[in-house]
N, C-alpha and C positions, 0 to 999 in steps of 0.2 A: 109373344111370337114374333111380333114385328121387330122388336129389339134384337132378338136372336138372329133374325134374317140380315139385319144391318150388320151385325158382327160378322156373320158369315161371309157377306159379300164384300166387306171391307177388308178381309184378310188378304194379305199379299198374294198367296198362292192362287186364289181364285181369278184375281186380276191378271196375273202373270199367264195363267193357263188361257184365259180368254184371248189376251194379246197374242199368245203363241198359236192359237187355233186360227185366229183372223190372218196372222202372217203365213201359216201354212197353207191356208186356202188360196191366198193369192199367189204364193210361191208355186203352187201347183198349177195355177192358171197360167203364170209365166212360162213355166217348163212346158206346158201343153202347147202353147203358142210357139215356143222355140222348136219343139219337135215338128209340129204340123205345117208351120210356116217358113222355118229356115233349114232344118236338118233333112226333112223327107223330100222336099222338091228337087235338090240336087242329087239325092240318092235315087229318086225316080227317074231323073234325066239320065243318070248313068245307066240304069237298067232298061233304057230304050223308051224313055218318055212316059213311064208309068206313074200315074197318081195313086199313091197307096190309099187314100180316102175313098177312092172309087172302086177299089178291088173288092169283089163280092162274088159269091157263088149263088146264082139265082135258082131257087127251088120251084117258083111258079111266078111267071111273068104277070105283069099288070094287065088286067082286062079293063078296056075303056067302057064307059056307060053306053047303053043302047041309045039309038036315035031318039026314042021317045022320053029319055031322061028319067027313067024309072029308078035310077039310084041302084042299079045292079053291078056297078063297077067294083072291081077288086084290086086292091093295092098289091104291089110286088111284095113277094115273100123272098127274102135272100138272106145268106149269111155273109155279113160284111166283115171278112177277115182282114182287110186292109185297115179299118178302123182299129181292129183289135191289135195288129202289129204296132200301130202308132201308140196305142195305150201301153203296150209293153215296153216300147222304147221310152215313153214318158216315165213309167215306173222305174226302169233301170236308172235313169238320170236322177230322179228324186231320191231313189234309194242310195246312190252314189253320194249325192250331196249330203244326205243325213249322215251317211257313214263318216264322211269327212269332218262334220261339224261335231260328232260324238268322239272321234279319234282326237280333234284338236282339244275338246273338253277334257278327255281322260289324260292327255299329255300335259296339260296345264294343271290338272289336279295333281298328278303324280310329282311335278316339279314343285308345287306348293307344299306337299307333304314332305318331300326330301329336304326342302329348305327347312322346315319346321323341325325335322329330325336332326339336321346338322347343327342347327342353332343351339349353343350351349345354354343350358338353363341358368337364368339369372340366379345368383345366390340369394337365398332368403335372408333378408335383414333381420337381426336379432331384435326382439321386442324389448321395451323398456324394462321389463322385470328381468329378462335374462341378462341384460347389460348390467343392471344393478346387482344381480346376484353374482356376477363375474367379478365386479368390483369388490364386494364383500369377501369373496373367496380369496381374492389377491391380498386384500389388507389382512385376513386372518393368517395367511401364509407368512407374512412379514412379522 
């Protein structure tokens, strides 16, 4: 069973998939930072100094603990639609990037298939037996 696992883990597809997953995770983190730290602040400034990450609809305000410290404080309950907007923009950017990669891959694949189809098939060399039979035929004709 250990040998089967070694064969499985050493297959190229598993390693390539793991590398792809790691790259996708960090690509997502980079895009999230791009949206939250670079794209949204200027958009918020254009909209009158709005910080999208702070936009929320408060359902219940936070209640502080009592003076005795009995632990009866309640955290704020809110719908953070600003974070949701940031997540949607992040998704759109990641989806567009993936679309461009897939489109490039498909174009490359089409060009390779077109080259293969255009390339003339190399003539198959006659085997020794065929050459010998051809010589015998020619001698018999004479």
